[in-house]
Phi, psi and omega in degrees: 000133182241078179263126176297121188289341181274128180266161180215164184258144176229134167241131183185203186229135174286133179231139176265123180253135182265018177278151170047045178089353178092138179197167177253140179224178178238127172258113181289151177299338180273004179094350179282152181243140184229144179243096184284137179275348186218043177286121183287155182306323184293345179252004179275074181224113181303128179091356180291128176279135183222156169241130187228140163255127187222164172234143177292142179243081181288345180271345186277138178240146178204169180273344182284123179262067183216106172069182180277138177284133181226157170251126179280124177269319181210142180216144175213158176289144178162000000 
């Protein structure tokens, strides 16, 4: 497993994308787009504002061509 050990903060909005069967992503307030590998069901709400501590997942592969893949360390509404 190749998880970037440095964590970073994201403030943004959960968005539901209807591409490739549908999935949830995070659009950061800074314009960056993120594809979380472990977004819990309770946060899968289109338009939900969130604060996230995350780590980059350079080892993760997926079919979704949307943003950087991240692992959520901590998440809260906000």
